[in-house]
N, C-alpha and C positions, 0 to 999 in steps of 0.2 A: 402555540408551537410545541411540538413534542421534543423529547430529549434525544431523538435519534441523531447519531453522529456517523458521518460517512468519512472513512479514512483513505479514500482513493478517488480524488477528482483531479481535473486538470484545468488550466486556464490558458487561453491564447489571445493575445492582443490584436486588435485591428490596425494598430499603429506599427507597421513593420519598419518604419524609419527610426523610431525611438527604440523599438525592441526588434532588432533584425533577426531573421531566422538563421540558425547555424546548427542544423540537425546532426546528431551522431550518425556517422556513416555517409554523410553528405546527401542524404535523400530524406526529404520531409515526409512524414507519415500521411497517408491518405486521409485519415480522420481529422487531422489538424487543419488540412486544407478544406475539407468538406464541412466541418462543424466547428469553426473557430468560436470559442466561448469566452467572453470577457468575464472579469470578476462580477460585474453587474448582472450579466446573463446567468452566471452560476448561482448567484444569490437568488435571482428570480426563480430558477429551477428548484433550488433548495426550499424556498418558501412555498412553492406550489406543491412540492412533495411532502412537506412537513419535516424537513431535515434541519436540525438546529445549528449544527456546526460541521466543519469539514477540515480534514488534513489535505491540503492541496499539494499534489505531487508534481515536481518539475516535469514538464513535457520534454523529455530528452530528444524525442524524434522531431521536435520543432526548434528548440533553443539550445540543445546540447548542454554545456556546462555553464551557460550564462543564465543565472537564476534571477536576473534583475526584475523581470515582470512579476515573477512569483513573489519576491521579497516586497515589491511595491504593493501588491494586492494584500498581502498579510498586514503590512504597515497601515494600509488604509482601512482594513476591516479586522482588527485584532479580536473583536468580540465574536466573530464568526469563523475566522480562519486561523490555522497555523500552516506552516509550510515544510515540505520535505525536499531538500536540495540535492543536486548532483555535482560532483567534482571529478576531475581527472586524477585518479589515485596515483598516477605515475608522474605527475607534473612536479617539477622542483619545488614549487610553492604550494603543494597540496595541503600541507599543514596550515599555512597562512590562509588559504581559501576556505578550509574548514572553519577557522576562527572568524573569517570575514562573514560568512553566511550565518553562523550561529549568533554572532553579535548583531546581525541584522534582524534577529528575532525568529529565524527558522529553527525548528526543534526536532527535525529528523533528517536523515541522509538516505539516499537511494543509490544503489550500485546497479547499473544497467548492463547486464551481461548477455541479454538476448531480447528480442522484440521484433516489431514489425519491419524495422529497417536493418536489423541484425539478427536474422532468424536462427543462426546456430548458437551453441553455447560457448562463450568465450572461455579461454583456458587460464585467465589471470586471477581468478577469484581468490586463491590462496597464496598468491605470490608474496614473498616476504617483504618486497619493496612497499607493499601497501600497509604493512603492520603499524608503522608510526601513526597513520590516520586512524586505524582501528583502536590504537591505544588512546587517542584523543576521544574517540566515541565512548570507550569504556570509562574513562575518567569522568565524562560528562553524563553518563547513563543515557546516552542519546540512542534512540532506536535506529537501526539500520535496516532498510527495506532491500531485499534482494529480488531483482527481476531475473529469474533463472529458470532453467529447465532441469528435469531429473538427471541429465547427464552431468550436472554440476554438483551433485550430492557428495561425491568423494572429496571435492575441494571444500565444500561446506563443512564436512566432518572434521577436516583439518583445522578450520577456523574455530569450530566449536570446542575442539580440544584445547585451543590456546586462549580463546576469549570467551570465558564462561559467564560473564556478567553483562555483556552487551545484549540488549534485546534485539534479536534478529527476526524480522518480519518477512515471511515468504509471500511475495506478491503472487496472487492467483494460486496460492498454495503450491507454487513451483510446478504448476501444470500437470497434475497426475492424470493418468488414464483411468477412467472409471467405468467404461462401457462393459467390462466383464462382469460387473455386478458383485453381489455378496459372494464370498467374503472379501472381495477387492484385493486379490493377490497381486495384481499389477501395480497397486498402490501401497504395497507393504512397506516400501522404503519410506513413504510419508509417515505411516503410523509409527515406524521405528524411531523417527525423529522426536517423538513425544518424550523419549528418555532424557532429552536435553531441556531443562526447565527454562532456558532463555530463548527457545524457539517459539515464535508466535505465527499464527496463520491469518493471512488476509483472504477472507472469503468474498470473492467478487462475483459480479454478474456472470463472468466466464464460468466460475465454479457452479453457480446455480444451473446454468444450461447443461454443463457436463454431467451433473448429478442425475439428470433425467434422460441420458442417452443409453442406447443399447439395453443391457440387462439391469442397469442401475435405476434406482428411484430415489428421490429426495428422502422418502420415509425410511429407506434402508441405509443410505449413506450418512446423513447428517447425525443421527443418533450414535452411530458407530464412531464418527469423528469426535463428537463431544465426549463420549465415554472414554476415548483414548487420550485426548489432549486436555479436556476440561474446557468449558465455555469461556473461562476467564483468560484463555490464551488464543481466542478466536475473535476477530473483529470484521465487521462488514464494510465493504467498499464498493461503490457502484461502478467505478471506472468510467464515469460520465465526464466528458462527452466522447471519449475514445470508444466506449460502448454506446451505441446509439440509444437515445432516450425515447420519450422523456424520462427524467429521473424518477418521477412518481411511479411510472410503470416498473422501473428497475427495482425500486423499493418494494412495491407490491408483490413482484415476483419473488423477491427474497423472503418477504414475510410469509407468503404462502408456502414456499418450499421448506421453511423452518417451522411450520405450524405444529409439527409433531413433537417439538421440543417443549420443555417446561417453560413457564413464564420467566423464571429466574435465569435459565440458560439464554433465552432470547434477549433478556435485558443486558446480559454481558456482551452478547454478540453485536447488538445494535447500539450500545453506548458504553457499557462499563469497561470493557477491555480498551476501547479507544481512549477513555479518560486515564486509564492506567498507563498506556503508552505515551500519551501526549497530554501531560497535566495542563498545558496552556489552554486546552479546550474545556477545562472545567469552569463552569460559570457559577456565579453566586447562587442562582436559583437551583442549580444542580446540587451545590454543597448543602443548601438548606434542606433539599429533598432527602439527602442522605443522613442528615443529622438526627 
C-alpha cells in the first residue's frame, strides 16, 4: 500500500436507529442518501485505490453536530482514520463539546458555513461569540477546516488577524473561480491568502475539475498555486463519497492533473502536508521512511 493520505472523506452508517440523521438545515444531502458509505466500505475503497490513511470529515448534511458515528469509526480503525468533527459554535456548551470530541480521539474541527443544504455564505464566521472555541483550537494546535465561499473572505481575514497560530484549512480551496485562466485574476483573493502562514489549502476533486474548465488548464493553475503557497501547505482530499467515485478514479485524476509538479511537491500534496496537519495519521512505517 502506498503512503497516499486523503484528508477529505465521509462515512454514513446504514443503521439510522443507532445513528439518526439530523442534517444541518433540516435537509439531508442527496449524496448521503444515494451513496451511503460505511467505515468498512470506505476502507475497501481506500484499499482498492491505494490510499493508506484518511482524515474522515463529519457529514454535516447527514448528521449535523452529532459526531457519534465518526468517532466510533475512528475508534474502531485508529490505524487508518482520524476524524474532523463539527460543533455548534453558538451553543452554551460549545467548549464542552469541543473537549468531548477531542477527548474521543478526533483531531480536527470543521465549520460548515456553506454547502449543498446551505448554499449561501453564512455571516457568523468571525462572530466574537465563537472566539472561546477558536482559543481552544489554538491552544491545542488543532486544524480548523472551513467550508466557505469567497464571500466569506472578509470574515476570514478578521479571524486571521486574531488567531495566527491555528492551522486553517480551506475546504475545496474556498471555491475559487478558475475559468478565466492565467493569470487567474478572479482568484487573486486566494493567492493573496498565502501571506498568512497558517492558511492551508484542501485540494479536492472539485478543484481538479475546476482547474480544467474554461481557459484554465491544470498545467497552468497548479504550478502557480504551488509557487504561491508552497506544496507543504496544500493537501489532497477526494471528497469521497460526496464526490462520486470510485475513489481510485478520483486519485488517478488528481495524480494526472498534478503530474506537471515535481516529485517532491506531489509528495507533500499527497501525504506530507496531511501528516503535518494530522500527526495522528503518521504511521511507524512512514516514520521509518522519513528517518
